[in-house]
N, C-alpha and C positions, 0 to 999 in steps of 0.2 A: 682218305683221311677227313678236309672239310670238304659239303656241298656247296656247289656256286649258290646255292640258295641262302644257306646260311650267314654268307658274310653280310656284312653291314656297307652302307653303299660308301662310307668315307671313312678308311681308318687311316691313322698320322702315321703308324710305325709296325714294328713287328717285336717281339722278345727275339732278345739274343742270350743272356745270360736273367741268375736270380738265382735265388735262396729262398726258403720260409722264412727264416729268423733274419734278413739282411736287407731281403727283398727285392723286386725284381728290376730288371735294366731295358729299354728299349732302345731301337737304335730307330731314330727319326725318318721318316719318308722323306726324301730328297726334295720333292714338290712341296715340304710343309717351311713353313719361315720359322727358324728357332725363336724372333721373336717373337712368335703368337704361340709359342709356351708357357704357359703362367703356372706358378705354382700355386697349389692350392685346387686346379683343374681337377674335375670328376671325370674320370675316363676308365671306359670296360675294354677286359683281355677278354677274347672269344678264344674261350678252351678247345676241347674237344666233345668234352661234357657238360662244364660249370662254363657261365660270364662270373668274370671278377671283378668285383666295382671297387677302384684302388682313387688312391689321390696322386698326384702330379707331386714331391719335396723336391724333386735338383733334377738341372740339365745341367751338362756339360758339354764343351766342344773337344772334336778328338781328332788326331789325324794317322792316315795309317802307314802312313813313314816319316818320321822326324824331317826328314830331310825337306820335305813339303815347308816345314815352318821355319828353317834354315834359311827357302830363298822364296818366302812368299811371293805372290804376286804382284803388279804394281797395284794399287788401288781404282785405277784407271781401266786396269784389263779386266772386263766386266766376262768376255768371255771366257777368258782361264781359269776363273774363279766358279762360273758356272760350272764349266767341263770338272774340275777337281769334286763340286758338292756331290755329298752321297759316297762316291768312289776313294779320291783321295784325303778329302777331309767330309767327316760326317758327327750328328748330337746324337748323343746319346742321353736319357731322363730316366731318372730314377723311381719309380713307382710303388706305393705302400698297398698291397690289396688290405681290403678292411671285411669286406662280404664276398660270397660267392651262392650262386644261383642255379640249378639247371638252365641249362639255354634251349632258342628254340629248335637244337634237334630233340629234347625229349621231351614232349609235350606230355606226357603222360605223370610229368617230376611238377611241371607248370605251379601248382597249386602251396608246393612246398614254402616256408619264409626265407630268408635270409638267414646263413648261418655263419658261421666263423672259418676263416680260412683254415684249411688242414692241408691242403695241397696245394700247388704251383702247378702253371699251367705250360705245355712243352715248348719248346723250342718253335719261331717264327710265329708263334700263333699273334693270331692281327688283333692290334688295338684301334678303337676308335672312340671319340667324344662319347659320351654318355647321350642318352635322347630322351625327349619328355615322359617317356614312357618308361625310361630304366629309372629316373628319378621316383615318378610314381610307385614301380616296385618295391622301390627298397624306404619311401620316406611316406609313401600313402597318400593321400586325396582326399581336398576337404568333402567330398560329395558324397565318400563312405560313412557307412555307419550314421548314417542321417545329419551328417556335420557335427556329432556330439566327442567325435575325437579329436581329427586332424586339424590343425593350423596353420594356414601359408604364412612363414614367417621371411621368406626372401626365396633368392634363387641360386642357382651355382653361377659359378663365375662363367660370364660369354654364353647364359644359356639364358634370357630375358624371361621365355616366355616357358618354363620348366618352375613350375612352383617347390619348394622347399618347405616341407610339414613337419610340425613337432607333435607328436603324440601327448597331447592334454592329459590326458589318462594315467597315462605315466609321471607328467610334469607334476601332477599334484599330486602324488603319492610322496614324493622325497623332497631334500631342501633344494633350491636350484640359485645361480648366481649369474651376474652380469657384470662383467668386468672391462675395463677398458682406463685409459688415458684421461685426464680433463680434455672433454671436447670431440672426442669421438660418438655421442650421441648415446650416451648410456640412457639416458631417462624415454627417448625417443622406442629404446629397444623395450624398455622397462614397461611405457605403454603399452608399444603392440603386444609383448608378452601377457599383459594384464586386462587388456581389451577381451585377448582371444578367451580368456577363461571364464570371462564374465556371457560373452554370446554363445558359448559352448555350455556352460554351466557346470564347468568343471571343479570350480573353485571357487569359496566364497573369498573376497579378498578387503584386507586392513593395509591400509598403506597410510605410513608417517610420513607425510609429505612438509618435508621439512622446509620447502622455498615457494609454495604454490603453486607445484609445475601440475597437479595429478587431478584436483577437482573439476576447476573451472579452464577456459582456456587462456593461456600463457605466449607471450613474444617467447621465438626462437628465433636463432642465427641461423643464416645462411640463406636469407630470401634474394630474387632476382637483383642484380643491378646495387646489390649491399640493401636496399631495403627490407625493412624491419617485417616479418611475418609472424602470424598469428596460429598458433594449433589450438585444436580441439582437447579437453580434459575428458576425463571419464564420466563425472556429470554430462557435460555435453550432449557427450554421444549414448548413454543411458542412462536417462533422468529419471527411471522410474525402476533403475536396480542397482546406483549407485546414493547412498546417504552424505553429503557433507558435517562433519565434527570441525566446528573449530576453536582454537586455542585465542584466536582474538575476534572475537564476532565484529569488529568494528570495521576493521582495514578488511576483512570478507564485503561487508555491503557498501565501503568505498569503492573496492572496484563493481558495485552493482549486482552483487548477489546477496541470496539469504541463507546463511547456514541452515542445517535442518537441526542442530543440537549447538547449544554453547558448553565450552570446554570449561570445567572446574576441576581442579586438584584439592584434595586437601593433605596438611600435613599427615594426618593420622591415616592415609594411604601407601605412605612413603615406608619403606623400609629400608635398614641399613644396605641388602642386596644393591638396593636401586643407585646407588649414589655410588658401589665401588667403577663403574666407568668416568667418572667425573675425577676419579684420582690426576692424573693427570692435566684437563682442560683446568679443574681447580686450584691446580699446582697443594693438593691434599700429602703428607707424610704418612706414612703407612700407621703410625701411631693414632692420628688421629683419626684416619680412618677409623683403625680398628676400634675406637672409642664410642663409634657408634653402636657396635655391638652391644658395649657393654652399658647403653644408655637404652639400649632397646632390652634387654635382659632385666633391667629394674625397674622403666616405665612402660614396658610394652607397646602398645600402638599409638600413646601419648609421648614418645621420647623423643620426635622431634618439636612439636608444643613447645613441648620442656624446655629442651634446649633453647628453642629459638625466642622465648620468654626471660629467657636467663641475661640482668643486666650489669647489677655491679659485680664487683668482687667477690661480696659475700654469699651470690646467686652460684657464682660457678666453684667456691671450696665447697658447698655442700652439697653439689653434684660429685665433685668427688670423690667426696667423702663418703655417699650415698654407692658410688658406681663403683669404686675401686681407679676411677681414670686416672689422668696426673691432669692437673687443673689446665695445664699450659695446652694439653690437647684438644679438650674439650671447649677452652676459649678459642683454638684456631680452626675446629670444626665448627664452631658457632659464627665465626667470623667471615669462614668462605660461603656459609649455603645462605646467609640471613640476607641476600640481594634477592633469593624469591621472594621475598615479605614484600617486595617492592613491585610484583605483578599483578596484575590484574585475575590473572586467573587462578591464583594461586594462594588460600586461606588455610589459618593457622585454629580458626575456629567458626567451623562453616555453622551458616545457619539452619534452623528446621524444616525450613522451604528448599535448601540445597537437595538438588537430586545426586543420586551418585551415576556418572559419569557411565561406568562400566554395565550398570543395568540395560541403557538405552543402547551403550554398542553392542551386548548380546544379544539382544530383543533383536536387531538390526541382523547381525550375523544368523541368527538362527530362522531367520524368514528368506534368507537366500540373498540379502540385501550387503552388497558390498560396502567399507566406511572407508571414506579419505579424512583422512585428520589432520589439519592446516593451520601451519604454526603462527603466518601472517607474520607481524614483525617482530616475534617472539622467534626466530629462525637461529638463533646465539644455540650453539654448539650442546653448551653445557643443559640448557630447558630441554632442546632434541632430547637427549641422552636421560635426562630422568622422567620424562614424561613419558618418552615409551620403555623405559624400563617398567616403571610402576604398573600401567595398563598394564604390560604385556603379561608380567608376572601373573597378575591375577588373570588373564585370559586363560593363559597356561593353564590355572588351578580350575577352572571351570572346565574346561575342554577334559580336563585327567577324568572328571567327578564323572559329566555328561558318558563318555566314552565305557566307564565303569560300569553308570548305569546301563545302558545300552547292550554290554557282555552278560550282565544278570540276565535282563528280559529277552534278549533275543531276537527282540521284536525292529523290523525295519525301520520303522519311524522313529523308535531312537534312538538310530543310528547319526553321528557327525557327521554334514556335512561337510568336503574337506574346506580346512582353511590357512589361507595362505598371506605370512606375513612381511610386508616390503619393509626394505630399512635399506636405507642410504649411509653413506659414511659407517659401514659396518664394521671395519676393523676398530671403531672403537668401542663396540658392543663387543667385539670376540677375540681380542688381542692375548695372546697368551700371559696366562699368572690371573687371568679374570674370566676367560671363557667359560671355565668349567664350572663358575660362583653364579652370572648373570642369566635371566631368564632366557635368552637368545642362545647361549651357547647350550644352555640344555635343549631346547627346541632341537636345534641342529643335531645334536647324538639321539635325543631319545625321547621326542616327541611324534615322531613319524608314526606310531604305533596307536597315539591320542588324535590322529587327523590333524594334525597342524606341524606346518613346514616351513621355512622363511625362503623368502627371495631377497638376496644377497646383492646390494649393486654398490660398487668399493672402484677407486681406483689405484688401490695399496692391497693387493690381495698378499703379498709378502707380509702384512701387518697384522696377518687372522693367523688365530694358532691352527698349526697341521693338522690337529686332530679333527675339528671343524672342517678344515677343507676337503679332507679324507670322506666325507658323510655327507658333502653335495654331490648332487645326481646329477644334473643335467645344466650345462655352463655355454654361455655366449660373451666369448672373448672377444673384444675389440683390440683396437692396437694398445699395447704396452710396450715402455720402451725400455725400461727396467728388467736386467736381465732376474732379479732374483722375484721380481713380480713375473715377471714370464714362467720361472719355475715354480713357484709355487700356484698359477692357476693352471696347470699341468698336475699337479699333485695329485695322486690315484688314477692317473691316465695308462694305459697303457701305450709302447711304442712313444712316449715321451718326447724321446730326441731328435725322434723324425720332427713331429710337430711343433718342434722349438721355432724351429726354420720357418715354417709355415706363418706362426704367428707374427716374424721377426719380420716377413715381408706383407701384414697387410696393408690397405690403403688405412689412410689417418680418419677417413670416414665412411659410414655404408656398409663397411666390408667388417664381418665377423664372423670367429671359428665355433661352431657348432657342435658337440661332442658330450656326450654321456649318456645316460638311463631312458632320456626322451625320443631317440635319435638314435636307430641301428648300428651307425657308424660316424664316426667326424666327418665336417665337410666343411668349406669354405665357402660361405654364402654371403649374397649381395644385399643387403636387408630390405625390407618393405619401406617404402618413401608412405612417412605419414601423412599425408594429405589428404584432398578431397577422395582423390583416388581410393583411399582406403576406406573415407568414411562410406564410401557408397559401396562398396565393396563388402563392407561389416551389414547393412541392410540386406545385400544380398544373398548371406553367408547360407547354407543351406541349412543349418542349426537354427537359423528365425522361421521356419518353415509349418514348425508345428507349434509352436507357439503363436504364430499369425492362423493357421487353422484350428486352434479352439479359442480363439473370440469368437463373441459373434458378429462385431464389425472387423476383419483383418486389415484394414487399413488405419482403422484409429488402434487398433493394436500395434502396429508398425511405428505410427507417431509418437505411441506412448515409449515404446521402446529404445528408439531412435532419434534424435536429434532429427 
C-alpha cells in the first residue's frame, strides 16, 4: 500500500468516509486538539497515486456510544476524559477536495499541473497539514518566470512562512473584485494587488481615488497603543511609474504634494449615460433622466450647457417645445445638475487654453504609467460617479479603437497593455437596471477582448447586477455579515454552499477568501501586512532585477522606481 518513506512526518488524521460530490470525512488523530482545527485550513490527503489538496469546511465532535453522552465524566476527571478521547469520543472533520496532483511516489508525473478532482482517496488515507512545498506547487512562487507572473498576497491559516501567490497574468485578463464590510481592510488589499500589477508590469492601472488613499501616504487605523499610523501610497512606492491627477489641486498641495495634472471636466464631455448612476444620489425620477436623452438628441454635445444656461420660464418652455420633453422634467433635471457649476473643476464654456484631460490620461497609460485620480475635497458621491463615468466611457472607446487597430496590423507594437480600472462604491455603477447602460457595466461584460478590466471594490456585493457578478474572474472576499452579500460574493462559484460557512467564520481583519480565475483553488489567507516589511519586499521583488540591470546605474534606477 504506502511505503514508509512516502508518509509525511505529521499527519493529523485519516479518511473514514466520503464521496466525490459531498466531500470527504476525516477522523482527527487523538493526539490533536479539536480546538487546533480551524475552518479554512489548507490540508493534503495522501492517496495511493495522488495528493489531494483540500480545505477544512466543518468540524464535529462525535461519540461511539450514546451512553457516554448520557453519563459524561466529571469536568475534573481529566484521566477518564483522556482515556475516552479517540475511542469513546472522537472528532470528525469535513474536507472539500479542490485539486489533485501525482504524489511523491510517482516522480515520473511530477511535472503535471494541478487538476480538478475526479476521484477520491481510499479509506484510511493519511491527512497532513500542508507544507510550504505544497503551497508553492499549487499557487506558484514569486521567483518563477523572473518574477513577472506570481505575486505574494498572504499565507494560509497557521502557515506564516508559506506564501500564497496570485497569478497576475491571469488576474489582468478579467475583471476582479475585493469584497468586505466596512473596516475589513479593503483599501489595504486593493493597494496590495495594485502594487503587484505595477511591480510585475502585468497591467497599467487607473484608480478613481475617492478618499485620497492611493496616491500618497495616508492615515490608517490600527496603530499600536491606539496611535495613528501612516502608510505609503502608490506614488510613494513607485514615483516614476505612477502619475497623480487631481480634481482638487489646492488640497493636494496643502498635503505637501504637487499633482502631475489638474483635472477639468467640461459640460460638452458629459453624456446622458454618465448621469444614470446618479439617479438615486440626486433623487432623479425616470422622466427627468429620460429628458437628458431628448436634450442630447436635439443639441448634441451642447445639451448640458444649453440646459444649465437656461434660467427663465421662457427658456424651459423653449427647450420643452424643441425637444418634446415635459417642461417640469427639464426644470427638475436642471435643478439637480446645477450644483456642479459651483465646483472649480467644472465649466460649461471651456477656454481655448483648457486641455482635454483624457489626452493626458491616455498618454500616461499608453506609456505604461499608472494613474491615480484624486478627488480631494470633492469626495461627494455624485461627483465621484459623474467623473468616473465620463472619463471611463471615453477611455473604453479609445481602447476599442486601439484594439481594432492592433487586430488590423497584427503588429505587437500596436498591442494595448492591459488596463485595470479600480472603482470603489462599485454597486453605484453596477446596480441592476443601469449596469447594462453604464461604461463600467459594459467593461465588466464585454471589454476583456479589448484589454480593459475592472477591479471592483465594494461592501455590498448584493447590490451589484448578477450578470456583472458572474463575469468577475478573481475575488478576494473579506468578512461579510449579510447573508445576501455572502451569496452574491459567491455567484458563479462551484460548491458555494461549503464556502458560505468559510466566509462566515473569517476574522474581521486581515483574513480573506481568495478564489477564482487567478488561483487554482479557493483558499483562506491571512493577507500580507501593508507596512515597512512589505515596502522592503517590493524593492527586493524578483521582477525588479531586470529593470535594475537594464540601467547604467542599477542603484540609481532602483531609487527611481521605489521610494
